[in-house]
N, C-alpha and C positions, 0 to 999 in steps of 0.2 A: 390627798385630793378629796377623799370621801368625807373626812372629818370637817374640812373647811366648808364644803358645800352643804353638809348636814347642819353645821352651826349656822350658816347663812339662812337656811330654811327655818331653823328654830327661832331666829330673831323675829320672824313674821308673827309669831304667837305671843310676843312680849306684851302687847297692849292688853290682850284678853287674859293671859295667864300670869303676867308678871315674871320677872327673870327667875326668881326662886321657885315659883310654881311651875315654870316651864322646865327647869332642870330636874325638878322632882318627878314630874310625869314622864319626861323622857327617860329618866333612870328606872322608873317602875316598869315601863314598857320594855326597855332593853333587858332588864333582869328577867322578866317573864319570858321573852323570846329566847334568850340565851339558856335559861334553865330548862325550858321545854325542849330545846334543840339538843343540848348536851346530856341532860339528865345525870348530873353528878351524884355520886354516892357519898352523901354527907356522913353516914354512919362509919365509914372506913377512914375518915380523916385522921392523920397522925399529928402529934404535937408539932412536929417540924413543919407540916403543911399549914397548920393553923397559924404558926408564927410567921409564915411567909405571906399568907393571903390577907391577914388582918391589916398590916401596915400598907399593903398594896391597895386595899379597899379604901382606907382612910385618905391616902394620897389622891386617889381617883375622886373621892367625894369633894375634897377641898379644891382640887384642880377644876372640876366641872363647875362648881359654884362660883369660884373666882372668875372664871372666863365669862359666865353669863352675867354676873354683876358688873364686870368691866365693860361689857358691850352696851350697857345702858348709857355710858358716858364717853365711849370712844369707838371709832370705826373698827371693823373686823380686821383690816390689814394692819393697823397699829397694834391692836391687841395681840395678833398673831406674832408680830415682830417682838414685842416685849416678852411673850411666852417663851421665845427661843432662847432667852437668857438661861433658862433651866437646862436644856440640852447642851448649850454652849459651855456652861459651867461644868457639866459632866464630862464633856469632851476635853476641856482644859485640864481638869484634875486627872484625867486618864492618860493624857499625852505627855511625852517626854521630849518632843521635838520643839525647838524654839520657834520654828516657822509656824507650826500649828498654833502655838500660844499667841504669836503675833496676829495671825488671821482671826483668832477668837477675839482679840482686843479690837481689831478693826471692825468686826461684826458688831461688837458691843457698842462702839461709837456710833455705828449706823443706826442701831436700835434707839439710842438716845436722841439722835438728830431727828429721826422720824417721829418719836414719841412726843417731843417737846416743840415740834414745828407747829405753825398755825395754818399751814396750807394743805393739810390732808383732811378733807371733809369738814373744815372749820375748826374752831377752838376745841381743844381736848381737855376735859376736866382732870385735875389731879386725882380725883376720886377714882376715875376710870383707870388711870395709870397705877394707882395703889392696888386696886383689885387685880389688875393684870400681873403686877409683881408678885402678889400672893399666889396667883395661878402659876407663875414661872417657878417659884420655889417648890410648889407641889408637883409641877411637871418634872423637875429634876428628881424629886423623891419617887415619882411614878416610874421613871426609867430604872432607878436603882432597885426598887422593890419588885418591879416587873421582871428583872433578871432573876431574882430569887424565885418568883412564881414559875417562871419558865423551866427552872431546874427541879422544883418540888413536885410539879404536876405533869401528867401526860396529857397531850392534846390540849383541849380548851377547858379542862376541868377547873383550873384555877380561876379563869375569867368568869365561868358560870357560877362559881361559889362567891366570888367577890362582888358581882353586880347586885345581888339581893342585899348584901351588907351595905353597899353604897346607897341603895334605895331607902333602907331603914334609917341610915344616918341623916339623909336629906329630908325625911318625912316631917319632923317637927317644924323646920323652917318653911318647907313647901306648903304645909297646911296653913301656917300662921300668916304667910305673906302672899298667898295665892290671889290672883286677880279674880274679878267677878265672872269672867267669861272662860274660866279654866276648862269647864266641861262642855264648851261649845264644840259640836262635831268638826267644824273646820279647824279649830285650834288643836283638837286631839289628833286629827289627821296629820297636820304639820309636825306635831311632836312625835308621832309614830314614825314618820319618815326620817326625822332627825335621829330618833333612837337607833334605827338600823344603820343609817349612813355615818353618824357621828359617834356611835358607841359600839354596837355589836360588830360591825365589819372592821373598823380600824383596830379595836382592841384585840380581836381575833388574829388579825394579820400581824400586829406588833408583838404579841406574846410568842407567836410562831417565829418571827424574825429574830427575836432576842435569843432563841436557842442556838442560832448559828452565827450571830454577830456579837462583837464586843459592844459594851455600852458606849464607847467612844465613837465607833462607826455608826451605831444606831442614832446617836445624838447628831452626828454630822448629816446623816440622811434626812433627819427631821428639819434641818435648816432650810429645806425647800418650802416649808409651810407658809412663811410670811408672803412669799410671792404668789402662792396659790390662793392664800386668803384675800389678797388684793383683787385677784381675778374673780373670786367668788363674790366679794363685796360689790364689785363693779357690775357683775352679771345681773344682779337683782337690785341695784341701788335705787332707793327712793328715800327721801329724808324721813326717817322713822318718827312717828308721833310719840314713841316711848322714850326717845333720847332727850335728855335735858338740854336746854339751850341757855 
């Protein structure tokens, strides 16, 4: 719920900041908040911890960028549905029950119908679907690598170390493609709220949950997100000026 409403808030800054500028500033703010809160000891990192946190950070960076770029050309509910292909794939690969596999197949068909329909917020660009699929692949990688981070680190140390890496990875594109109003106080306020709701809070909860849940169960629980994304999109729906027609 937090990540969907946080993402909906972040889209209000797209006109001023641009999607890549928005995801960059959101990542910088989230990294600063998380690092100051947890205060991880970087000097004591082991090779095993580095090997766990770097792929996790890369998956996060690609996932966040893919989601924001997809939202330029597709509604939040549709993007959320496509993203669920990542967790559903993790669930399918981890399941040995034929009924689970069948349910995953049905859900995948539902995602395809929703994605290619013309009745959900108007026509949906193939570019938006493409970026959402990139985000879905990264989402699956995020779950897999997140399990490793939950085992390699105590508490929220892994997330606090990963987020600055994510911010660094996003900096070149964020600066290059930033919108002219990126530093507007209203834009920064929206992105700061999104940083807490869509990054700090959900990542903290998810890495904690992964310590006691299997990847399959975790992926199944995340399947609630498309429905929540539709509600979040409807709650603040106005035809955005930044979406291509």
